KOLLUMPA-756406 format. One record per residue: x negated, y negated, z negated of N, C-alpha, C in turn; residue in three letters. Coordinates in pm, whole numbers, padded with zeros to 5 digits, always signed. Layout:
XYZXYZXYZALA/...
//
This chain:
-14918-10476+02007-15021-10428+02102-15096-10538+02178UNK/-15230-10526+02172-15334-10618+02229-15330-10595+02381UNK/-15321-10704+02459-15307-10672+02601-15441-10637+02662UNK/-15538-10674+02612-15682-10639+02647-15713-10490+02631UNK/-15636-10416+02559-15654-10276+02535-15534-10195+02582UNK/-15441-10252+02662-15331-10186+02701-15342-10117+02826UNK/-15303-09990+02853-15309-09915+02951-15212-09946+03062UNK/-15233-10078+03125-15150-10137+03215-15229-10270+03273UNK/-15207-10270+03410-15253-10399+03482-15164-10442+03568UNK/-15150-10581+03585-15071-10644+03686-15144-10649+03813UNK/-15065-10670+03922-15122-10680+04054-15062-10794+04130UNK/-15137-10872+04216-15081-10965+04300-15037-10928+04432UNK/-15066-10792+04456-15017-10737+04576-14895-10644+04571UNK/-14791-10662+04642-14671-10593+04653-14700-10453+04714UNK/-14635-10350+04682-14643-10223+04745-14596-10224+04889UNK/-14663-10158+04972-14650-10183+05114-14542-10080+05170UNK/-14519-09985+05097-14416-09886+05156-14282-09880+05084UNK/-14255-09978+05004-14129-09988+04941-14093-10150+04923UNK/-13992-10179+04989-13963-10324+04983-13853-10373+04891UNK/-13805-10265+04816-13698-10300+04707-13759-10379+04606UNK/-13656-10466+04557-13711-10558+04443-13756-10470+04319UNK/-13688-10381+04285-13735-10306+04152-13860-10239+04178UNK/-13893-10179+04295-14018-10111+04332-14129-10213+04317UNK/-14106-10316+04396-14209-10421+04390-14243-10476+04258UNK/-14152-10510+04184-14180-10597+04060-14228-10499+03952UNK/-14163-10361+03938-14210-10287+03838-14343-10224+03869UNK/-14395-10210+03993-14522-10172+04021-14633-10282+04004UNK/-14594-10400+04055-14676-10513+04037-14703-10545+03879UNK/-14602-10536+03810-14601-10572+03665-14662-10460+03581UNK/-14699-10351+03630-14762-10246+03557-14666-10156+03475UNK/-14546-10147+03508-14443-10065+03443-14453-09917+03479UNK/-14468-09893+03615-14456-09769+03682-14577-09751+03779UNK/-14605-09638+03817-14702-09611+03935-14652-09506+04020UNK/-14635-09530+04146-14580-09440+04244-14680-09324+04271UNK/-14647-09205+04247-14725-09101+04280-14710-09039+04425UNK/-14586-09047+04462-14537-09008+04603-14399-09050+04614UNK/-14339-09035+04730-14198-09079+04759-14101-09023+04666UNK/-14036-09107+04576-13934-09060+04492-13992-09017+04356UNK/-14112-09014+04323-14171-08971+04218-14268-09075+04145UNK/-14243-09114+04017-14315-09223+03957-14373-09164+03812UNK/-14498-09226+03782-14533-09210+03643-14475-09343+03569UNK/-14436-09335+03447-14406-09442+03364-14517-09485+03277UNK/-14587-09607+03288-14677-09641+03215-14634-09693+03083UNK/-14708-09733+02987-14657-09772+02868-14539-09875+02853UNK/-14565-09979+02933-14464-10091+02950-14323-10022+02997UNK/-14342-09942+03099-14221-09884+03170-14152-09771+03078UNK/-14250-09694+03006-14190-09592+02911-14112-09659+02792UNK/-14161-09771+02737-14099-09853+02634-13960-09893+02683UNK/-13949-09941+02797-13824-09982+02850-13718-09862+02868UNK/-13772-09758+02924-13701-09628+02956-13637-09584+02826UNK/-13727-09569+02729-13669-09518+02591-13571-09607+02524UNK/-13579-09738+02553-13474-09825+02490-13345-09799+02552UNK/-13350-09797+02693-13236-09760+02770-13161-09622+02712UNK/-13249-09525+02711-13205-09391+02663-13157-09394+02530UNK/-13215-09472+02426-13175-09481+02295-13039-09537+02277UNK/-13000-09649+02365-12874-09712+02362-12774-09610+02405UNK/-12800-09537+02506-12711-09424+02566-12680-09322+02446UNK/-12798-09278+02393-12795-09182+02285-12706-09226+02173UNK/-12715-09346+02121-12629-09404+02023-12486-09394+02053UNK/-12441-09440+02171-12315-09423+02202-12249-09290+02227UNK/-12332-09197+02277-12292-09056+02297-12266-08998+02164UNK/-12356-09025+02056-12341-08972+01924-12216-09029+01862UNK/-12173-09162+01896-12072-09224+01841-11937-09162+01887UNK/-11931-09097+02000-11817-09026+02045-11818-08863+02027UNK/-11896-08821+01937-11907-08695+01897-11989-08603+01993UNK/-12066-08654+02077-12168-08581+02143-12280-08516+02055UNK/-12304-08402+02093-12414-08331+02002-12525-08309+02113UNK/-12647-08356+02071-12753-08366+02170-12824-08230+02158UNK/-12852-08179+02297-12922-08050+02316-13037-08092+02409UNK/-13122-07977+02447-13209-07993+02549-13215-07863+02627UNK/-13182-07875+02761-13170-07755+02842-13289-07746+02939UNK/-13336-07636+02999-13450-07626+03081-13437-07694+03213UNK/-13546-07738+03256-13543-07793+03398-13552-07681+03510UNK/-13623-07565+03463-13635-07445+03548-13526-07364+03518UNK/-13443-07315+03617-13317-07250+03595-13314-07114+03674UNK/-13259-07014+03626-13253-06874+03706-13167-06889+03819UNK/-13218-06827+03920-13133-06824+04052-13008-06754+04032UNK/-12995-06661+03946-12870-06575+03927-12760-06669+03883UNK/-12795-06774+03814-12689-06855+03756-12620-06938+03877UNK/-12712-06971+03967-12671-07061+04082-12602-06972+04186UNK/-12642-06838+04190-12572-06753+04286-12407-06722+04216UNK/-12412-06738+04085-12274-06703+04030-12176-06804+04065UNK/-12229-06921+04092-12130-07046+04117-12120-07059+04277UNK/-12205-06994+04345-12207-07002+04491-12295-07131+04546UNK/-12372-07186+04453-12432-07316+04488-12584-07295+04531UNK/-12640-07168+04516-12772-07147+04557-12795-07179+04696UNK/-12689-07139+04796-12723-07168+04931-12636-07288+04985UNK/-12538-07348+04902-12462-07455+04946-12508-07597+04911UNK/-12587-07601+04794-12627-07741+04759-12755-07784+04826UNK/-12739-07865+04916-12853-07906+05001-12979-07978+04940UNK/-12953-08028+04817-13068-08102+04743-13142-08020+04647UNK/-13100-07886+04634-13161-07806+04540-13299-07770+04560UNK/-13392-07795+04476-13528-07749+04482-13531-07613+04436UNK/-13587-07521+04533-13615-07382+04504-13755-07350+04493UNK/-13801-07269+04391-13939-07238+04382-13942-07088+04356UNK/-14064-07033+04401-14091-06896+04415-14224-06867+04331UNK/-14216-06780+04227-14338-06757+04147-14430-06657+04223UNK/-14548-06649+04166-14637-06543+04220-14590-06397+04203UNK/-14492-06385+04118-14425-06253+04093-14301-06231+04171UNK/-14278-06323+04256-14173-06318+04353-14035-06346+04275UNK/-14037-06404+04171-13912-06445+04106-13878-06587+04153UNK/-13751-06604+04175-13700-06733+04242-13634-06814+04131UNK/-13642-06948+04122-13583-07035+04029-13539-07178+04106UNK/-13457-07230+04019-13419-07363+04077-13472-07468+03980UNK/-13501-07580+04034-13534-07703+03941-13414-07781+03926UNK/-13365-07793+03799-13231-07845+03794-13210-07986+03838UNK/-13107-07989+03945-13055-08119+03983-12934-08164+03886UNK/-12890-08071+03819-12768-08083+03738-12764-07959+03639UNK/-12688-07965+03541-12689-07840+03447-12564-07767+03410UNK/-12467-07780+03504-12341-07708+03483-12380-07539+03477UNK/-12475-07508+03559-12517-07351+03556-12589-07305+03441UNK/-12616-07396+03348-12692-07365+03229-12597-07390+03104UNK/-12531-07501+03090-12450-07549+02987-12330-07444+02976UNK/-12264-07407+03086-12146-07316+03087-12167-07186+03020UNK/-12277-07109+03067-12307-06990+02999-12349-07005+02854UNK/-12405-07119+02835-12437-07144+02687-12302-07143+02601UNK/-12188-07177+02660-12087-07185+02575-12018-07039+02560UNK/-12051-06948+02634-12018-06812+02614-12085-06753+02495UNK/-12000-06706+02408-12046-06660+02273-12058-06763+02168UNK/-12049-06880+02206-12039-06993+02106-11912-07054+02111UNK/-11831-07028+02207-11684-07070+02209-11600-06943+02221UNK/-11521-06917+02130-11432-06803+02145-11284-06828+02094UNK/-11261-06922+02026-11120-06947+01973-11084-07097+02007UNK/-10968-07126+02009-10916-07254+02023-10942-07355+01904UNK/-10993-07277+01793-11050-07363+01677-11198-07423+01704UNK/-11246-07373+01805-11384-07423+01835-11378-07539+01916UNK/-11264-07581+01970-11251-07686+02070-11169-07795+02021UNK/-11181-07924+02057-11275-07963+02175-11415-07964+02120UNK/-11516-07983+02211-11641-07976+02187-11734-08056+02300UNK/-11834-08129+02264-11909-08203+02361-12053-08189+02325UNK/-12134-08164+02418-12280-08168+02415-12357-08241+02521UNK/-12456-08306+02499-12524-08392+02596-12671-08362+02584UNK/-12749-08403+02686-12890-08415+02691-12931-08514+02781UNK/-13054-08568+02753-13133-08653+02837-13254-08583+02885UNK/-13261-08562+03033-13352-08454+03080-13400-08518+03214UNK/-13516-08472+03254-13568-08488+03383-13501-08395+03489UNK/-13454-08454+03609-13390-08378+03696-13463-08393+03830UNK/-13430-08298+03917-13500-08296+04053-13398-08277+04160UNK/-13407-08355+04275-13318-08342+04389-13405-08353+04510UNK/-13391-08264+04608-13471-08269+04725-13408-08357+04824UNK/-13414-08494+04797-13348-08601+04875-13416-08605+05014UNK/-13340-08630+05127-13406-08625+05246-13486-08759+05260UNK/-13434-08870+05197-13512-08987+05208-13503-09056+05066UNK/-13617-09036+04997-13617-09108+04861-13659-09252+04897UNK/-13578-09352+04837-13601-09489+04870-13551-09568+04766UNK/-13573-09717+04780-13540-09810+04678-13585-09798+04544UNK/-13716-09763+04527-13792-09748+04402-13718-09650+04316UNK/-13690-09685+04198-13624-09601+04094-13474-09577+04120UNK/-13416-09633+04219-13275-09619+04253-13247-09494+04318UNK/-13343-09426+04391-13314-09297+04446-13434-09218+04462UNK/-13450-09126+04358-13570-09054+04338-13546-08911+04353UNK/-13667-08839+04381-13668-08684+04398-13680-08629+04251UNK/-13753-08710+04151-13758-08673+04008-13708-08790+03936UNK/-13617-08769+03844-13553-08887+03776-13489-08844+03651UNK/-13466-08939+03566-13408-08915+03423-13259-08919+03440UNK/-13192-08830+03375-13035-08826+03362-12997-08796+03216UNK/-12896-08859+03191-12807-08827+03078-12688-08750+03119UNK/-12654-08620+03075-12534-08555+03119-12467-08508+02988UNK/-12337-08551+02983-12259-08499+02879-12159-08397+02937UNK/-12139-08288+02870-12042-08181+02907-11935-08176+02778UNK/-11805-08174+02829-11704-08152+02728-11628-08041+02745UNK/-11574-07982+02645-11489-07847+02645-11360-07862+02586UNK/-11257-07807+02638-11120-07841+02608-11027-07727+02631UNK/-10904-07726+02551-10813-07612+02573-10695-07668+02664UNK/-10679-07795+02681-10570-07842+02765-10621-07948+02862UNK/-10533-07975+02957-10574-08080+03051-10545-08225+02987UNK/-10439-08227+02905-10424-08349+02824-10524-08387+02723UNK/-10594-08282+02668-10708-08311+02579-10821-08361+02670UNK/-10845-08294+02776-10954-08336+02864-10939-08487+02912UNK/-10808-08526+02956-10780-08644+02996-10789-08760+02884UNK/-10765-08703+02755-10794-08803+02649-10944-08840+02635UNK/-11020-08721+02638-11156-08756+02607-11233-08811+02729UNK/-11178-08793+02854-11222-08877+02965-11205-09014+02949UNK/-11102-09067+02887-11077-09208+02864-11172-09266+02749UNK/-11204-09177+02660-11305-09204+02550-11436-09226+02607UNK/-11481-09138+02693-11607-09149+02765-11609-09274+02844UNK/-11512-09302+02921-11494-09429+03009-11530-09557+02920UNK/-11451-09553+02812-11463-09675+02727-11612-09690+02673UNK/-11680-09565+02631-11806-09558+02584-11908-09607+02708UNK/-11877-09578+02814-11966-09620+02936-11960-09762+02952UNK/-11847-09832+02933-11832-09976+02951-11915-10039+02838UNK/-11917-09985+02716-11988-10047+02607-12138-10038+02633UNK/-12185-09925+02688-12312-09900+02722-12379-10003+02822UNK/-12304-10017+02928-12350-10107+03031-12350-10260+02980UNK/-12260-10281+02901-12254-10430+02838-12384-10428+02754UNK/-12409-10344+02678-12536-10354+02584-12652-10364+02674UNK/-12670-10291+02794-12767-10283+02872-12802-10424+02954UNK/-12695-10502+02957-12698-10618+03027-12655-10618+03160UNK/-12588-10505+03202-12540-10495+03349-12398-10448+03343UNK/-12304-10529+03307-12168-10497+03308-12126-10434+03449UNK/-12051-10325+03432-12023-10238+03538-11886-10233+03579UNK/-11852-10212+03709-11724-10196+03756-11678-10058+03724UNK/-11544-10044+03709-11484-09909+03689-11426-09870+03834UNK/-11478-09765+03890-11443-09757+04038-11383-09612+04048UNK/-11274-09617+04124-11203-09490+04157-11286-09421+04280UNK/-11295-09291+04266-11375-09213+04372-11299-09077+04392UNK/-11343-09025+04508-11292-08879+04528-11340-08795+04449UNK/-11262-08687+04389-11301-08590+04293-11382-08479+04354UNK/-11386-08464+04482-11452-08359+04562-11380-08228+04530UNK/-11474-08120+04502-11412-07982+04494-11357-07966+04348UNK/-11388-08060+04254-11358-08034+04109-11222-08083+04077UNK/-11179-08208+04130-11051-08265+04072-10997-08362+04172UNK/-10879-08401+04145-10822-08496+04251-10894-08629+04259UNK/-10937-08674+04147-11017-08800+04149-11134-08792+04055UNK/-11238-08888+04053-11329-08913+03963-11360-09062+03955UNK/-11443-09094+03866-11472-09243+03856-11622-09262+03855UNK/-11662-09379+03915-11808-09429+03918-11795-09545+03833UNK/-11927-09594+03794-11952-09722+03736-12056-09789+03817UNK/-12014-09894+03882-12096-09964+03978-12131-10101+03930UNK/-12258-10139+03942-12306-10263+03922-12300-10351+04039UNK/-12232-10470+04040-12239-10564+04154-12377-10614+04175UNK/-12435-10610+04291-12575-10659+04331-12580-10674+04487UNK/-12641-10786+04526-12664-10804+04671-12733-10694+04741UNK/-12810-10626+04670-12899-10527+04729-12828-10380+04709UNK/-12714-10381+04670-12659-10247+04638-12646-10162+04761UNK/-12655-10027+04733-12639-09923+04839-12496-09897+04880UNK/-12412-09929+04791-12264-09885+04810-12168-10008+04829UNK/-12059-09975+04906-11956-10073+04923-11827-10045+04834UNK/-11782-10131+04748-11661-10102+04665-11552-10227+04695UNK/-11447-10187+04674-11329-10293+04690-11278-10315+04550UNK/-11280-10439+04510-11235-10476+04366-11101-10538+04378UNK/-11008-10490+04295-10873-10552+04268-10895-10697+04223UNK/-10848-10806+04280-10858-10935+04244-10776-10950+04103UNK/-10677-10879+04075-10596-10906+03961-10648-10835+03838UNK/-10675-10708+03856-10711-10637+03717-10866-10587+03720UNK/-10927-10601+03831-11079-10576+03839-11109-10417+03861UNK/-11007-10332+03863-11023-10198+03889-11079-10184+04040UNK/-11181-10098+04074-11236-10117+04204-11216-09961+04259UNK/-11234-09959+04392-11214-09841+04461-11343-09812+04559UNK/-11399-09687+04556-11492-09652+04646-11448-09654+04787UNK/-11550-09692+04869-11528-09711+05020-11473-09592+05085UNK/-11508-09471+05032-11464-09343+05102-11320-09321+05085UNK/-11248-09382+04989-11103-09348+04961-11022-09478+04976UNK/-11076-09582+05035-11011-09705+05048-10948-09717+05187UNK/-10837-09786+05187-10763-09826+05309-10698-09970+05282UNK/-10655-10030+05392-10607-10162+05385-10463-10152+05310UNK/-10415-10036+05313-10272-10010+05239-10281-09972+05113UNK/-10414-09946+05064-10431-09901+04933-10361-09985+04821UNK/-10286-09934+04729-10219-10004+04623-10302-09972+04503UNK/-10336-10070+04415-10419-10052+04288-10336-09958+04201UNK/-10403-09857+04153-10329-09761+04058-10314-09818+03914UNK/-10380-09930+03894-10357-09990+03762-10253-10097+03760UNK/-10254-10193+03854-10164-10304+03847-10060-10304+03967UNK/-10080-10215+04077-10004-10216+04183-10017-10313+04291UNK/-10098-10400+04276-10142-10495+04383-10215-10439+04504UNK/-10226-10510+04612-10303-10481+04734-10397-10598+04759UNK/-10444-10651+04675-10526-10785+04693-10674-10739+04650UNK/-10779-10702+04733-10900-10653+04715-11007-10750+04769UNK/-11119-10752+04709-11241-10814+04762-11344-10715+04781UNK/-11419-10732+04891-11528-10639+04930-11658-10683+04863UNK/-11738-10585+04807-11866-10629+04743-11963-10515+04757UNK/-12091-10526+04742-12194-10441+04743-12232-10401+04597UNK/-12259-10291+04561-12283-10249+04432-12375-10124+04423UNK/-12435-10091+04301-12511-09972+04286-12458-09890+04181UNK/-12450-09768+04199-12397-09679+04096-12489-09654+03988UNK/-12442-09657+03868-12526-09637+03737-12474-09521+03670UNK/-12349-09478+03682-12289-09363+03611-12164-09311+03681UNK/-12126-09187+03644-11995-09129+03698-11940-09031+03596UNK/-11825-09009+03609-11746-08921+03529-11632-08836+03610UNK/-11630-08701+03580-11529-08639+03652-11486-08511+03570UNK/-11365-08461+03607-11313-08338+03552-11361-08213+03628UNK/-11431-08127+03560-11471-08000+03630-11367-07902+03608UNK/-11272-07926+03520-11143-07840+03491-11207-07682+03481UNK/-11161-07587+03556-11203-07452+03531-11306-07398+03640UNK/-11358-07498+03708-11460-07455+03820-11571-07362+03787UNK/-11633-07390+03661-11751-07342+03625-11724-07231+03509UNK/-11615-07262+03428-11573-07168+03325-11530-07037+03398UNK/-11457-07051+03502-11421-06914+03571-11543-06834+03615UNK/-11652-06915+03683-11748-06841+03734-11834-06765+03621UNK/-11841-06815+03503-11911-06744+03387-11834-06690+03290UNK/-11683-06678+03317-11610-06620+03228-11605-06680+03104UNK/-11600-06810+03089-11594-06877+02964-11445-06898+02922UNK/-11405-06818+02819-11272-06832+02774-11254-06844+02631UNK/-11132-06860+02585-11108-06883+02450-10983-06824+02423UNK/-10956-06770+02282-10842-06721+02244-10742-06812+02197UNK/-10634-06830+02245-10533-06923+02217-10462-06881+02094UNK/-10368-06972+02039-10297-06952+01917-10204-06833+01936UNK/-10166-06805+02054-10073-06696+02071-10154-06566+02097UNK/-10287-06569+02091-10366-06448+02125-10413-06430+02270UNK/-10363-06507+02360-10399-06481+02499-10541-06548+02524UNK/-10591-06500+02642-10727-06554+02671-10709-06659+02781UNK/-10767-06765+02769-10742-06868+02870-10880-06931+02899UNK/-10904-06981+03023-11029-07039+03074-11043-07186+02995UNK/-11173-07214+02951-11193-07344+02899-11199-07439+03008UNK/-11146-07560+02979-11147-07666+03074-11269-07754+03035UNK/-11333-07816+03150-11462-07875+03116-11453-08026+03181UNK/-11525-08108+03126-11553-08243+03195-11707-08276+03198UNK/-11754-08350+03294-11902-08386+03306-11908-08543+03327UNK/-12004-08590+03261-12018-08726+03250-12170-08771+03260UNK/-12206-08845+03383-12359-08859+03394-12392-09015+03396UNK/-12505-09046+03342-12576-09171+03345-12718-09155+03386UNK/-12764-09243+03485-12920-09218+03515-12998-09333+03447UNK/-13067-09305+03340-13155-09402+03290-13252-09466+03357UNK/-13319-09384+03448-13431-09439+03532-13366-09523+03641UNK/-13241-09474+03681-13185-09568+03804-13149-09696+03729UNK/-13088-09692+03609-13051-09807+03540-13164-09909+03523UNK/-13290-09860+03503-13401-09941+03478-13425-10022+03616UNK/-13421-09958+03738-13417-10026+03865-13317-10126+03871UNK/-13186-10089+03851-13072-10182+03865-13092-10310+03779UNK/-13137-10284+03651-13159-10400+03577-13251-10501+03632UNK/-13355-10453+03692-13466-10534+03746-13403-10602+03872UNK/-13317-10530+03953-13248-10601+04068-13160-10690+04020UNK/-13105-10701+03918-13010-10793+03869-13073-10903+03790UNK/-13186-10875+03724-13251-10964+03627-13386-11007+03665UNK/-13413-11086+03774-13539-11132+03807-13522-11272+03887UNK/-13660-11324+03898-13666-11451+03984-13788-11442+04067UNK/-13818-11548+04127-13925-11536+04225-14057-11494+04147UNK/-14066-11527+04025-14195-11515+03956-14200-11360+03874UNK/-14086-11309+03867-14111-11165+03823-13975-11117+03743UNK/-13984-11025+03657-13878-10956+03592-13829-11058+03468UNK/-13701-11040+03455-13643-11112+03317-13567-11012+03249UNK/-13624-10943+03151-13571-10829+03072-13445-10887+02973UNK/-13341-10810+02979-13242-10839+02866-13293-10796+02739UNK/-13287-10878+02631-13357-10847+02495-13326-10699+02454UNK/-13214-10644+02481-13178-10514+02434-13278-10396+02493UNK/-13340-10435+02606-13429-10312+02670-13574-10372+02706UNK/-13606-10498+02648-13728-10548+02685-13831-10473+02620UNK/-13950-10455+02685-14063-10358+02617-14100-10429+02488UNK/-14107-10549+02475-14149-10622+02360-14038-10751+02340UNK/-14034-10783+02219-13959-10903+02192-14033-11031+02222UNK/-14157-11024+02193-14243-11155+02183-14382-11120+02273UNK/-14401-11221+02365-14531-11213+02443-14618-11343+02377UNK/-14707-11295+02298-14796-11400+02230-14906-11416+02309UNK/-14939-11550+02344-15046-11581+02435-15136-11679+02368UNK/-15268-11643+02352-15368-11729+02318-15434-11798+02417UNK/-15438-11929+02431-15513-12008+02535-15637-12057+02481UNK/-15750-12036+02551-15864-12075+02498-15912-11982+02388UNK/-15909-11854+02412-15932-11740+02312-16071-11739+02258UNK/-16167-11811+02326-16306-11817+02286-16316-11927+02174UNK/-16210-12005+02167-16229-12105+02053-16173-12041+01932UNK/-16270-12042+01819-16262-11965+01692-16133-11994+01634UNK/-16098-12116+01627-15967-12148+01548-15847-12101+01624UNK/-15837-12117+01766-15728-12052+01836-15722-11897+01817UNK/-15828-11837+01830-15837-11682+01802-15790-11648+01670UNK/-15827-11732+01565-15809-11695+01429-15646-11708+01395UNK/-15590-11836+01456-15460-11850+01450-15363-11745+01506UNK/-15406-11713+01638-15340-11618+01710-15335-11474+01638UNK/-15454-11437+01593-15467-11312+01516-15375-11298+01396UNK/-15385-11418+01330-15292-11427+01206-15145-11409+01231UNK/-15102-11477+01331-14962-11478+01373-14920-11341+01443UNK/-15019-11282+01497-14990-11145+01567-14968-11055+01447UNK/-15049-11050+01345-15044-10966+01231-14920-10984+01150UNK/-14871-11111+01116-14756-11144+01060-14631-11097+01135UNK/-14633-11108+01265-14518-11049+01349-14518-10901+01344UNK/-14631-10838+01331-14614-10683+01338-14568-10648+01184UNK/-14624-10725+01090-14586-10690+00952-14432-10701+00934UNK/-14377-10796+01010-14236-10827+00987-14149-10727+01084UNK/-14209-10652+01155-14150-10540+01243-14108-10602+01373UNK/-14165-10710+01407-14129-10764+01552-14222-10696+01653UNK/-14164-10662+01758-14247-10604+01863-14313-10697+01940UNK/-14448-10709+01960-14504-10809+02015-14618-10758+02105UNK/-14638-10828+02222-14753-10792+02314-14840-10917+02303UNK/-14964-10899+02256-15055-11019+02228-15148-11029+02350UNK/-15148-11126+02428-15248-11148+02529-15375-11217+02477UNK/-15460-11117+02435-15587-11177+02364-15706-11174+02460UNK/-15677-11160+02592-15786-11166+02688-15860-11284+02686UNK/-15986-11281+02677-16077-11397+02672-16121-11452+02805UNK/-16104-11366+02904-16172-11390+03037-16056-11445+03139UNK/-15945-11419+03099-15819-11454+03190-15801-11613+03173UNK/-15762-11676+03291-15732-11824+03281-15590-11844+03221UNK/-15561-11964+03193-15428-11991+03146-15321-11963+03256UNK/-15353-12005+03379-15266-11974+03474-15235-11827+03513UNK/-15344-11737+03499-15336-11604+03520-15233-11544+03406UNK/-15262-11588+03284-15175-11546+03172-15040-11582+03183UNK/-15010-11697+03236-14869-11731+03243-14806-11668+03369UNK/-14880-11637+03475-14816-11558+03582-14797-11425+03548UNK/-14876-11365+03464-14869-11227+03428-14740-11220+03332UNK/-14734-11320+03233-14610-11316+03140-14479-11321+03214UNK/-14484-11408+03323-14364-11424+03397-14330-11304+03482UNK/-14435-11230+03520-14406-11109+03600-14359-10988+03517UNK/-14412-10981+03393-14389-10873+03296-14244-10905+03245UNK/-14198-11035+03197-14077-11073+03188-14014-11055+03048UNK/-14102-11051+02951-14061-11045+02807-13979-11166+02761UNK/-13874-11164+02697-13767-11265+02676-13842-11400+02610UNK/-13930-11387+02518-13981-11487+02442-14135-11500+02456UNK/-14179-11612+02499-14319-11641+02503-14373-11742+02398UNK/-14469-11698+02319-14515-11792+02219-14663-11821+02255UNK/-14691-11948+02260-14833-11997+02318-14897-12059+02193UNK/-15028-12014+02180-15104-12093+02073-15227-12129+02140UNK/-15262-12266+02136-15373-12328+02190-15432-12447+02098UNK/-15546-12502+02146-15611-12608+02052-15508-12725+02044UNK/-15420-12741+02148-15329-12854+02139-15229-12837+02052UNK/-15160-12695+02040-15055-12672+01951-15119-12669+01809UNK/-15234-12626+01796-15298-12619+01654-15304-12755+01610UNK/-15345-12853+01683-15359-12989+01646-15229-13043+01590UNK/-15119-12999+01640-14984-13035+01599-14916-12946+01495UNK/-15006-12835+01459-14958-12750+01344-14829-12665+01403UNK/-14843-12635+01524-14714-12578+01587-14761-12469+01674UNK/-14650-12403+01750-14680-12308+01862-14572-12355+01962UNK/-14600-12332+02103-14506-12352+02196-14417-12235+02218UNK/-14291-12238+02213-14193-12132+02248-14125-12152+02378UNK/-14120-12043+02465-14059-12051+02577-13959-11925+02604UNK/-13848-11962+02649-13749-11869+02680-13768-11816+02826UNK/-13793-11696+02863-13814-11657+02995-13696-11671+03082UNK/-13575-11646+03038-13461-11646+03115-13421-11798+03154UNK/-13419-11880+03049-13382-12022+03069-13491-12110+03123UNK/-13613-12082+03079-13727-12177+03098-13724-12280+02999UNK/-13659-12285+02891-13647-12390+02793-13778-12380+02709UNK/-13846-12482+02684-13957-12479+02593-13945-12574+02471UNK/-14008-12548+02375-14000-12632+02247-14119-12612+02164UNK/-14164-12700+02085-14250-12698+01979-14192-12644+01850UNK/-14252-12544+01787-14203-12486+01675-14311-12501+01569UNK/-14283-12560+01450-14388-12563+01350-14438-12420+01314UNK/-14568-12396+01281-14612-12275+01262-14555-12204+01152UNK/-14511-12275+01048-14453-12224+00925-14303-12182+00952UNK/-14245-12204+01057-14104-12173+01098-14097-12073+01205UNK/-14211-12047+01278-14191-11948+01385-14137-11806+01353UNK/-14188-11766+01232-14155-11632+01185-13998-11629+01178UNK/-13934-11730+01137-13786-11730+01114-13712-11704+01250UNK/-13780-11748+01359-13718-11721+01488-13697-11570+01513UNK/-13790-11495+01475-13786-11344+01516-13768-11254+01406UNK/-13721-11313+01286-13703-11229+01172-13606-11110+01189UNK/-13511-11134+01285-13414-11031+01322-13432-10974+01455UNK/-13554-10991+01510-13579-10947+01651-13581-10801+01637UNK/
//
């Protein structure tokens, strides 16, 4: 993609109404545009990153047997009344049509996925089963803040599993937990496994929290085994459920995922049952497993940045290479840059080409640092004279001159 034609602009001015690092950098770098509190448009750069995050999640959900579906954002009031949450869930957006019908904008999808199982699950032979979606969700947060970290409209991956026994539910719970660890490692944000209260559903649940100085949560991490505990269930006498120690450190963190057992909470509301081997009818046990891709995007920026801008991990960067032509009005520079750009595209390398002829070298470098693509390739009259290009790594700052005939090898597997 040529930067002169890209539907995106950088800005030198930080947003005045949100001081969080991710909001400032993502808006300034042209990844998102804030429409109102807690609601963002994703511009081409931001949409590419979000899609890469979601594709990594999708690959790992498929790998553990998840079947992808898509459920509606607008949900019938009757389903929420059936579970008693129409009046009890304080973040529920309620809308009324001109025909006086009432609906909910989905903050979660238990009220849809559970009745979907009715008629599709009838026998123990149908189980276990797991379905997931990646969907836009809505929550009427009292105070939307921290950029993408807490929004009123946001992206969510939710996986729901269905089981015959608590033992099988516990087995799959561990499978998902291991999958989540793999996901966060691939995304460049290794996460703590955190014990949390199970609320009305179960005795316990687990969160995945990324340690960050600007985190909204406080967790306590076992110094021996690294299992963490959420602040709400921690006490000085707390014994680690993994290793038995009482030695913890306190740290700030941001939640990026959670998993919990629903058991029969929703299956009983919708009479979701199965016929067991002995012919008896039993309620289906369920589990729920969430990850917030848009929130993850914000956490990645909080974790991977410096004073100049964002530093994207290669796995989610909008492009692999930022190609910059200096002195673009120079015919030879322009010709060499265009040729390299075409060769990179032909080789399947994702490249953003800064072909702007009016922008100064300083402006191009500042924009490149702000946008944060991992690899910067510079072509100028100086590099052409040496039959080379300058290659700079955004994370380390290391630079080197690479012969023109060797640069393609650097990105052949990008």
